[in-house]
MIFI-151860 format. One line per field, with one value per residue (C-alpha): residue number from 1; x, y, z. Coordinates in Angstrom, 1 decimal, m for minus. Layout:
MIFI-151860
k: (NUM/...)
px: (X/...)
py: (Y/...)
pz: (Z/...)
This chain:
MIFI-151860
k: (1/2/3/4/5/6/7/8/9/10/11/12/13/14/15/16/17/18/19/20/21/22/23/24/25/26/27/28/29/30/31/32/33/34/35/36/37/38/39/40/41/42/43/44/45/46/47/48/49/50/51/52/53/54/55/56/57/58/59/60/61/62/63/64/65/66/67/68/69/70/71/72/73/74/75/76/77/78/79/80/81/82/83/84/85/86/87/88/89/90/91/92/93/94/95/96/97/98/99/100/101/102/103/104/105/106/107/108/109/110/111/112/113/114/115/116/117/118/119/120/121/122/123/124/125/126/127/128/129/130/131/132/133/134/135/136/137/138)
px: (m1.1/m0.3/2.6/0.2/m2.2/1.3/2.5/m1.1/m1.1/2.3/1.4/m1.3/0.6/3.1/0.4/m0.5/3.2/3.5/0.2/1.3/4.6/2.5/0.6/3.7/6.1/5.3/5.7/2.2/m0.5/m4.0/m7.1/m8.6/m5.7/m6.7/m10.3/m9.4/m7.4/m10.4/m12.8/m10.4/m10.1/m13.7/m14.6/m11.5/m9.5/m12.5/m14.6/m11.8/m11.4/m7.6/m8.6/m10.1/m13.5/m12.2/m9.2/m11.5/m11.9/m8.3/m7.3/m9.0/m7.9/m4.3/m4.1/m5.9/m4.5/m0.9/m1.4/m2.9/m0.2/2.5/0.7/m0.1/3.3/5.0/8.3/8.9/9.2/7.8/11.3/11.8/8.2/8.7/12.1/10.3/7.7/10.3/12.1/8.8/8.1/11.6/11.0/7.8/7.7/5.0/2.3/2.7/0.8/m0.3/m3.7/m2.4/0.3/m2.3/m4.6/m1.4/m0.8/m4.4/m4.5/m1.4/m2.4/m6.0/m3.9/m1.6/m4.5/m6.9/m5.7/m5.6/m3.4/m0.4/2.6/6.3/7.2/4.2/4.9/8.2/7.0/4.3/7.1/9.5/6.8/5.6/9.1/9.5/6.1/7.2/10.5/12.3/15.7/16.3)
py: (22.1/21.5/18.9/16.3/16.5/16.5/13.4/11.6/12.6/11.1/8.1/7.3/8.2/5.6/2.9/3.7/3.3/m0.1/m1.3/m0.4/m2.5/m5.4/m5.2/m4.4/m7.0/m9.3/m6.5/m6.4/m4.2/m5.6/m4.1/m6.6/m5.4/m1.8/m2.7/m5.1/m2.2/0.2/m2.2/m3.2/0.6/1.4/m1.9/m1.9/1.2/3.7/1.7/1.3/3.4/3.9/6.9/10.2/10.9/14.2/12.3/9.4/10.9/12.1/8.6/7.0/9.6/9.5/5.7/5.1/8.3/7.5/3.8/5.1/8.0/5.2/2.9/5.7/7.4/3.9/5.3/3.5/m0.1/m2.3/m2.3/1.4/2.0/m0.7/1.0/4.3/2.9/1.2/4.4/6.4/3.5/3.7/7.6/7.3/4.0/5.2/5.4/1.4/0.0/m3.7/m2.9/m0.9/m3.3/m6.2/m4.3/m3.3/m7.1/m8.0/m5.3/m6.4/m9.9/m9.3/m7.3/m10.1/m12.7/m10.5/m12.0/m15.7/m17.1/m15.4/m15.8/m16.5/m12.7/m11.6/m14.5/m13.2/m9.6/m10.6/m12.4/m9.5/m7.2/m9.4/m9.6/m5.7/m5.0/m7.4/m5.8/m9.1/m8.7/m11.2)
pz: (5.2/9.0/9.7/11.0/7.8/5.4/7.4/6.9/3.3/2.7/4.6/2.3/m0.6/0.5/1.0/m2.7/m3.7/m1.6/m3.1/m6.7/m6.1/m5.0/m8.3/m10.5/m9.0/m12.0/m14.4/m15.3/m13.6/m14.4/m14.1/m11.4/m9.0/m9.2/m8.7/m5.8/m4.2/m4.6/m3.0/0.0/0.5/0.7/2.8/5.0/5.2/5.3/7.8/10.1/13.4/12.8/10.3/11.4/9.8/8.4/6.5/5.1/1.5/1.4/2.3/m0.6/m3.0/m2.0/m1.9/m5.3/m6.9/m6.3/m7.5/m10.8/m11.3/m10.8/m13.2/m15.9/m15.6/m16.1/m14.9/m11.6/m11.1/m8.1/m6.2/m6.3/m5.3/m2.2/m1.1/m1.1/1.2/3.4/3.5/4.8/7.1/9.0/9.4/10.7/12.6/15.2/12.4/11.7/14.7/14.8/13.7/10.4/9.7/9.9/7.4/5.1/4.8/4.5/1.5/m0.1/0.0/m1.7/m4.4/m5.1/m5.3/m7.6/m10.9/m11.0/m8.2/m6.2/m8.4/m7.0/m7.3/m5.3/m2.7/m2.2/m2.0/0.6/2.6/2.6/3.8/6.4/7.9/7.4/9.3/12.1/12.1/11.3/9.7/7.1)
């Protein structure tokens, strides 16, 4: 695998970690949250011009499969996954354009709202993510 493909693959895996963290922050990942993620990936991520057509199927598989694996494995908590995403982000800042950041936040918000309403832990994580993507130090 060449370096660009490997970084792209890791980028989408880390998005899967972030989106899992959003669903797991209240210690209860619901089927509705995974369904919402699948829906948003298909309707938003795969239709955007941010993603090269050659990577679209890998994008979907990387994000969804990472989320599912983390949920099925049940070994990693939301904070660990969120921090792993942040580490990747800090090492690959150029990947996080304004458009990508907007789409990340939109996806995270959709997952948080997928079951009932956004709860306090989800709201706090959304605020942290928003500040991180805007490079605002708390």
